[in-house]
C-alpha positions as CSV (number, residue, x, y, z in Angstrom):
1,X,-25.7,-12.7,10.8
2,X,-25.2,-12.2,7.0
3,X,-24.3,-15.2,5.0
4,X,-20.6,-15.9,4.6
5,X,-19.1,-15.9,1.1
6,X,-17.2,-19.2,1.1
7,X,-14.9,-18.2,-1.7
8,X,-14.0,-14.9,0.0
9,X,-13.3,-16.7,3.3
10,X,-11.2,-19.4,1.5
11,X,-9.2,-16.7,-0.3
12,X,-8.6,-14.9,3.0
13,X,-7.3,-18.2,4.6
14,X,-5.0,-18.9,1.7
15,X,-3.7,-15.3,1.8
16,X,-3.1,-15.5,5.6
17,X,-1.1,-18.6,5.2
18,X,0.9,-17.3,2.3
19,X,1.8,-14.0,4.1
20,X,3.0,-15.8,7.2
21,X,5.0,-18.2,5.2
22,X,6.6,-15.4,3.2
23,X,7.5,-13.5,6.4
24,X,9.0,-16.7,7.9
25,X,11.0,-17.3,4.7
26,X,12.3,-13.7,4.6
27,X,13.3,-14.0,8.3
28,X,15.4,-17.1,7.6
29,X,16.8,-15.6,4.4
30,X,17.8,-12.4,6.3
31,X,19.5,-14.4,9.0
32,X,21.3,-16.6,6.5
33,X,22.8,-13.6,4.5
34,X,24.1,-11.5,7.4
35,X,27.9,-11.2,7.0
36,X,28.9,-8.1,8.9
37,X,27.7,-9.1,12.4
38,X,26.0,-12.1,13.9
39,X,22.7,-11.0,15.4
40,X,20.6,-13.6,17.4
41,X,17.5,-14.5,15.4
42,X,14.1,-13.0,16.5
43,X,12.7,-16.5,16.6
44,X,14.8,-19.4,17.9
45,X,14.7,-23.0,16.8
46,X,12.1,-24.0,19.4
47,X,9.8,-21.1,18.5
48,X,10.3,-21.8,14.8
49,X,9.3,-25.5,15.2
50,X,6.2,-24.5,17.1
51,X,5.2,-21.9,14.4
52,X,6.0,-24.3,11.5
53,X,3.8,-26.9,13.3
54,X,0.9,-24.4,13.5
55,X,1.3,-23.5,9.8
56,X,1.3,-27.1,8.8
57,X,-1.8,-27.7,10.8
58,X,-3.4,-24.6,9.3
59,X,-2.4,-25.7,5.8
60,X,-4.0,-29.2,6.3
61,X,-7.1,-27.6,7.7
62,X,-7.2,-25.2,4.8
63,X,-7.0,-28.1,2.3
64,X,-9.8,-29.8,4.2
65,X,-11.9,-26.7,4.0
66,X,-11.2,-26.3,0.3
67,X,-12.5,-29.8,-0.1
68,X,-15.7,-28.9,1.8
69,X,-16.2,-25.9,-0.6
70,X,-15.6,-28.1,-3.6
71,X,-18.0,-30.7,-2.3
72,X,-20.6,-28.0,-1.7
73,X,-20.2,-26.7,-5.2
74,X,-20.5,-30.2,-6.7
75,X,-23.6,-30.9,-4.6
76,X,-25.2,-27.6,-5.8
77,X,-24.3,-28.5,-9.4
78,X,-25.9,-31.9,-9.1
79,X,-29.0,-30.5,-7.5
80,X,-29.2,-27.9,-10.3
81,X,-29.0,-30.6,-12.9
82,X,-31.7,-32.5,-11.1
83,X,-33.9,-29.4,-11.1
84,X,-33.4,-28.9,-14.9
85,X,-34.2,-32.6,-15.6
86,X,-37.3,-32.5,-13.3
87,X,-38.6,-29.3,-15.0
88,X,-38.0,-30.9,-18.5
89,X,-39.8,-34.1,-17.5
90,X,-42.7,-32.1,-16.0
91,X,-43.0,-30.0,-19.1
92,X,-43.1,-33.1,-21.3
93,X,-45.7,-34.7,-19.1
94,X,-47.9,-31.6,-19.1
95,X,-48.0,-31.7,-22.9
96,X,-50.0,-34.9,-22.6
97,X,-53.5,-34.2,-21.3
98,X,-53.7,-37.6,-19.6
99,X,-50.6,-37.0,-17.6
100,X,-51.0,-33.3,-16.8
101,X,-52.4,-33.7,-13.2
102,X,-50.1,-36.5,-12.2
103,X,-47.0,-34.6,-13.6
104,X,-48.0,-31.5,-11.7
105,X,-48.1,-33.4,-8.5
106,X,-44.9,-35.3,-9.1
107,X,-43.1,-32.1,-10.3
108,X,-44.1,-30.1,-7.2
109,X,-43.0,-33.0,-4.9
110,X,-39.7,-33.3,-6.7
111,X,-39.1,-29.5,-6.5
112,X,-39.8,-29.5,-2.8
113,X,-37.3,-32.4,-2.3
114,X,-34.6,-30.5,-4.2
115,X,-35.3,-27.3,-2.3
116,X,-34.9,-29.2,0.9
117,X,-31.6,-30.6,-0.3
118,X,-30.3,-27.2,-1.1
119,X,-31.4,-25.8,2.3
120,X,-29.7,-28.8,4.0
121,X,-26.5,-28.3,2.0
122,X,-26.4,-24.6,2.8
123,X,-27.0,-25.2,6.5
124,X,-24.2,-27.8,6.6
125,X,-21.7,-25.5,4.9
126,X,-22.8,-22.6,7.1
127,X,-22.0,-24.7,10.2
128,X,-18.6,-25.6,8.7
129,X,-17.9,-21.9,8.0
130,X,-18.6,-21.0,11.6
131,X,-16.3,-23.7,12.8
132,X,-13.7,-22.6,10.2
133,X,-13.8,-19.0,11.4
134,X,-13.4,-20.0,15.0
135,X,-10.5,-22.3,14.3
136,X,-8.8,-19.7,12.1
137,X,-9.1,-17.1,14.9
138,X,-7.7,-19.5,17.5
139,X,-4.7,-20.5,15.4
140,X,-4.0,-16.9,14.5
141,X,-4.0,-16.0,18.2
142,X,-1.6,-18.8,18.9
143,X,0.8,-17.6,16.2
144,X,0.6,-14.0,17.5
145,X,1.2,-15.2,21.0
146,X,4.3,-17.2,20.0
147,X,5.7,-14.2,18.0
148,X,5.0,-11.9,21.0
149,X,6.8,-14.2,23.4
150,X,9.7,-14.3,21.0
151,X,10.0,-10.5,21.1
152,X,9.0,-9.6,24.7
153,X,10.6,-9.8,28.1
154,X,8.2,-11.7,30.3
155,X,8.9,-9.8,33.5
156,X,8.9,-6.1,32.3
157,X,6.8,-6.3,29.2
158,X,9.6,-4.5,27.3
159,X,11.2,-5.8,24.1
160,X,13.8,-8.4,24.8
161,X,17.4,-8.7,23.8
162,X,16.7,-10.6,20.5
163,X,14.2,-7.9,19.4
164,X,16.6,-5.2,20.3
165,X,19.5,-6.7,18.4
166,X,17.3,-7.0,15.4
167,X,16.2,-3.4,15.6
168,X,19.8,-2.2,16.1
169,X,20.8,-4.2,13.0
170,X,18.1,-2.6,11.0
171,X,18.9,1.0,12.1
172,X,22.6,0.5,11.5
173,X,21.8,-0.8,8.0
174,X,19.8,2.3,7.3
175,X,22.6,4.5,8.6
176,X,25.2,2.7,6.4
177,X,22.9,3.2,3.5
178,X,22.9,7.0,3.9
179,X,20.0,7.3,6.3
180,X,19.7,9.1,9.6
181,X,21.9,8.4,12.6
182,X,20.8,7.1,16.0
183,X,22.0,6.9,19.6
184,X,22.6,3.6,21.5
185,X,21.9,3.9,25.2
186,X,22.7,1.4,27.9
187,X,21.2,1.8,31.4
188,X,22.3,-0.2,34.5
189,X,20.6,-0.2,37.9
190,X,23.2,0.7,40.6
191,X,23.8,-1.9,43.3
192,X,21.0,-4.1,42.1
193,X,22.5,-7.2,43.7
194,X,22.3,-5.5,47.1
195,X,18.6,-4.9,46.5
196,X,18.0,-8.6,45.8
197,X,20.2,-9.6,48.8
198,X,18.5,-7.1,51.2
199,X,14.9,-7.3,50.1
200,X,14.6,-10.5,48.1
201,X,14.2,-11.3,44.5
202,X,10.4,-10.6,44.3
203,X,11.2,-7.0,45.4
204,X,14.0,-6.9,42.9
205,X,11.6,-7.9,40.2
206,X,9.2,-5.1,41.3
207,X,12.1,-2.6,41.0
208,X,12.9,-3.8,37.5
209,X,9.2,-3.5,36.5
210,X,8.9,0.0,38.0
211,X,12.1,1.2,36.3
212,X,11.0,-0.3,33.0
213,X,7.7,1.6,33.3
214,X,9.5,4.8,34.0
215,X,11.8,4.4,31.0
216,X,9.0,3.5,28.7
217,X,6.8,6.4,29.8
218,X,9.5,9.0,29.8
219,X,11.0,7.9,26.5
220,X,7.9,7.4,24.5
221,X,9.5,8.8,21.4
222,X,12.4,6.3,21.5
223,X,12.7,3.9,18.6
224,X,12.9,1.0,21.2
225,X,13.2,0.5,24.9
226,X,14.2,-3.0,25.9
227,X,15.5,-5.1,28.7
228,X,19.0,-6.0,27.7
229,X,19.5,-8.6,30.4
230,X,19.6,-8.8,34.2
231,X,19.4,-5.2,35.5
232,X,20.5,-3.6,32.3
233,X,18.3,-1.9,29.7
234,X,19.0,-0.8,26.2
235,X,17.4,2.1,24.3
236,X,17.6,3.4,20.7
237,X,16.8,7.0,19.9
238,X,17.0,9.0,16.7
239,X,18.0,12.3,18.1
240,X,21.4,14.0,18.4
241,X,23.8,12.4,20.9
242,X,24.1,15.5,23.2
243,X,20.4,15.9,23.3
244,X,19.9,12.2,24.2
245,X,22.5,12.5,26.9
246,X,20.8,15.6,28.5
247,X,17.5,13.8,28.4
248,X,18.9,10.7,30.1
249,X,20.6,12.9,32.7
250,X,17.2,14.5,33.6
251,X,15.6,11.1,33.8
252,X,18.4,9.8,36.0
253,X,17.9,12.7,38.5
254,X,14.1,12.1,38.4
255,X,14.5,8.5,39.3
256,X,17.1,9.1,42.0
257,X,14.8,11.6,43.7
258,X,11.7,9.5,43.8
259,X,12.0,6.3,45.9
260,X,10.3,3.2,44.4
261,X,7.4,1.8,46.5
262,X,7.4,-2.0,46.7
263,X,4.6,-2.8,49.0
264,X,5.8,-1.8,52.5
265,X,9.3,-1.0,51.3
266,X,10.5,2.4,49.9
267,X,13.7,1.9,48.0
268,X,16.0,4.5,46.6
269,X,17.2,3.5,43.2
270,X,19.8,5.1,41.0
271,X,21.0,4.2,37.6
272,X,24.2,4.7,35.5
273,X,24.0,5.4,31.8
274,X,26.3,5.2,28.8
275,X,25.6,6.6,25.3
276,X,27.2,6.6,21.9
277,X,26.4,6.9,18.2
278,X,27.7,5.7,14.9
279,X,30.8,7.4,13.5
280,X,32.6,6.0,10.5
281,X,32.0,2.5,11.6
282,X,31.7,-0.4,9.1
283,X,30.2,-2.7,11.7
284,X,28.1,-2.4,14.8
285,X,30.7,-3.6,17.2
286,X,32.6,-0.3,17.8
287,X,29.3,1.5,18.6
288,X,28.5,-1.1,21.3
289,X,32.1,-0.9,22.6
290,X,32.0,2.9,22.9
291,X,28.7,2.7,24.7
292,X,30.1,0.1,27.1
293,X,33.1,2.3,27.8
294,X,30.8,5.2,28.7
295,X,28.7,3.0,30.9
296,X,31.9,1.6,32.5
297,X,33.0,5.1,33.4
298,X,29.6,5.9,34.9
299,X,29.7,2.8,37.1
300,X,33.3,3.2,38.2
301,X,33.5,6.9,38.8
302,X,30.7,7.1,41.3
303,X,27.5,5.7,39.7
304,X,24.3,7.6,39.4
305,X,25.6,9.6,36.4
306,X,25.6,9.7,32.6
307,X,28.6,9.5,30.3
308,X,28.5,9.8,26.5
309,X,31.2,8.8,24.0
310,X,31.4,10.7,20.8
311,X,34.5,8.9,19.6
312,X,36.9,11.0,21.6
313,X,36.4,9.1,24.8
314,X,33.7,9.0,27.6
315,X,32.6,12.4,28.8
316,X,30.5,13.2,31.9
317,X,27.2,15.0,31.3
318,X,27.2,18.1,33.5
319,X,29.8,19.1,36.1
320,X,30.9,16.4,38.6
321,X,29.3,18.0,41.5
322,X,26.0,18.1,39.6
323,X,26.3,14.5,38.6
324,X,26.8,13.5,42.3
325,X,23.5,15.1,43.3
């Protein structure tokens, strides 16, 4: 293994801490300055405390490592001074004929001692560097794990509600700034309570996992697919509203025609879908409300169908007889 540059590793440690602290500070600043709509933070208070504790530990350890490097540099400087003094003394002694042999022996012995000290110091620092790299890797993995948990739904592996709200906030800000539009999609599994009641919650969980997989694989170009809560999913796409509605209708039919296998059970699952997009909205609320209205129509006018709301009211995708198929 090639020798590790202590200054380079130390610089990397400091940079890592600074970047994480900057990201944490920006996240808090962003949450504090929201005025249009209140969005749940990506990292809640408990997660924040855990991450801050890790950062404090990392900072203490970084300071300790900095002290190790400084001590190492001081030791090398002292040894270097000793080498110079030993060489000077040996040179003076060699100028005297009577002390030449004795000086040579003493000088060689002194040099060997100093070289041994340098080797010992290098080995000690190398050992500390290996331990430092391992500890840095472990703490980095812990921070990544906490951040992943804060963004991910534990059952389905999709993004969770907090991550979705944050993404929706970002995309709406881009839209309000003159950027591209987007489509908000809400998906609800039909009669999910009956699935839990008839087959049990473990089977219900398997249905959620399977549907999440289908949504994610069939909507790979979506900006985000998330579990919104319970049996509801939320999706963000950056394509026209009618195109998104047609795609969701095709996916609805695909899912309704292919029973989900859950061990020994084969369960027919259908879903209702509502879609909307920004209009002349100043805040996010009306977009969510229009999408909810479209989903409400899909659920209350027969289920297993897709409604979109372009601002003129919920409209069924396809003819009613097609939607019932």
